[in-house]
C-alpha positions as CSV (number, residue, x, y, z in Angstrom):
1,X,125.1,193.7,135.9
2,X,127.3,195.0,133.1
3,X,127.0,193.2,129.7
4,X,130.7,192.9,129.3
5,X,131.1,191.4,132.8
6,X,128.3,189.0,132.0
7,X,130.1,188.0,128.8
8,X,133.5,187.4,130.3
9,X,132.6,185.9,133.6
10,X,129.1,184.3,133.6
11,X,129.3,182.7,130.1
12,X,132.5,180.7,130.7
13,X,131.3,179.6,134.1
14,X,128.0,178.4,132.6
15,X,129.8,176.7,129.8
16,X,132.1,174.8,132.2
17,X,129.2,173.7,134.4
18,X,127.2,172.4,131.4
19,X,130.3,170.5,130.0
20,X,130.9,169.0,133.4
21,X,127.3,167.9,133.7
22,X,127.5,166.4,130.3
23,X,130.6,164.4,131.2
24,X,129.0,163.2,134.5
25,X,125.4,162.4,133.3
26,X,125.7,161.3,129.7
27,X,125.3,157.6,129.1
28,X,128.5,155.8,128.0
29,X,127.7,152.6,126.2
30,X,130.2,152.1,123.5
31,X,129.9,149.0,121.3
32,X,131.9,147.6,118.4
33,X,130.0,149.2,115.6
34,X,130.0,152.6,117.3
35,X,133.7,152.7,117.9
36,X,134.7,151.3,114.5
37,X,136.2,153.5,111.8
38,X,132.8,153.9,110.1
39,X,129.8,154.6,112.3
40,X,127.4,152.9,109.9
41,X,128.1,149.5,111.3
42,X,129.9,148.0,108.3
43,X,133.5,147.0,108.4
44,X,135.7,148.9,105.9
45,X,136.5,147.1,102.7
46,X,140.2,147.4,102.2
47,X,141.4,148.1,98.6
48,X,138.2,149.8,97.7
49,X,138.8,153.4,98.6
50,X,136.7,156.4,97.5
51,X,137.6,158.5,94.5
52,X,139.8,161.5,94.9
53,X,137.9,164.7,95.8
54,X,139.3,167.7,94.0
55,X,139.4,170.9,95.9
56,X,138.2,172.9,92.9
57,X,134.6,171.8,93.6
58,X,134.9,173.2,97.1
59,X,136.4,176.5,95.8
60,X,133.5,176.9,93.3
61,X,131.0,176.3,96.1
62,X,132.7,178.9,98.2
63,X,132.7,181.4,95.4
64,X,129.1,180.7,94.8
65,X,128.3,181.5,98.4
66,X,130.3,184.7,98.3
67,X,128.7,186.0,95.2
68,X,125.3,184.9,96.4
69,X,125.8,186.9,99.5
70,X,126.9,189.8,97.4
71,X,123.5,189.8,95.6
72,X,121.8,189.5,99.0
73,X,123.7,192.6,100.3
74,X,123.2,194.6,97.1
75,X,119.4,194.0,97.0
76,X,118.5,196.3,99.9
77,X,120.7,199.1,98.4
78,X,118.9,198.7,95.1
79,X,115.5,198.9,96.8
80,X,116.3,201.9,99.0
81,X,118.6,203.7,96.5
82,X,116.5,206.9,96.8
83,X,117.0,207.0,100.6
84,X,120.7,206.2,100.7
85,X,121.6,209.0,98.3
86,X,125.0,209.1,96.5
87,X,127.0,208.1,99.6
88,X,125.2,204.7,99.9
89,X,125.5,204.2,96.2
90,X,129.2,204.9,96.2
91,X,129.7,202.4,99.1
92,X,127.7,199.7,97.3
93,X,129.7,200.4,94.1
94,X,133.1,200.1,96.0
95,X,131.9,196.8,97.5
96,X,130.9,195.5,94.1
97,X,134.2,196.6,92.5
98,X,136.3,194.9,95.3
99,X,134.4,191.6,94.8
100,X,134.7,191.8,91.1
101,X,138.5,192.4,91.3
102,X,138.7,189.3,93.6
103,X,136.7,187.2,91.1
104,X,139.0,188.3,88.3
105,X,142.0,187.4,90.3
106,X,140.5,183.9,91.0
107,X,140.0,183.4,87.3
108,X,143.5,184.7,86.5
109,X,145.1,182.4,89.0
110,X,143.3,179.3,87.6
111,X,141.8,178.4,90.9
112,X,138.4,177.7,89.4
113,X,139.5,176.0,86.2
114,X,137.8,172.6,86.1
115,X,139.7,171.5,83.0
116,X,143.1,171.3,84.7
117,X,141.8,169.6,87.9
118,X,142.0,166.1,86.5
119,X,145.6,164.8,86.7
120,X,144.8,161.8,84.4
121,X,144.7,164.1,81.3
């Protein structure tokens, strides 16, 4: 059987069958704590909300992951630089330059400035 045919026909059919079996056979025993707003079993305390979460922390975490993956992708090039010749080196250099330009734009736009994230100042 062709792989594409398997991908577009067999996989959706198998997914539908497994979802139907889950709906039919899964135990449904809801109770008050399970269907409450918090699944920990405690009732919410009104008037005591959580602190505001600033999106800058999320942006810094995403940038860390991007640049961590950049190091991960540049390490094999550095190890096999003799085998990849000047073409591989130029591709790695272009990759590094594009990510560096993106990082400079992030700094320039102020997206990762932690000092301006607190509206109380």
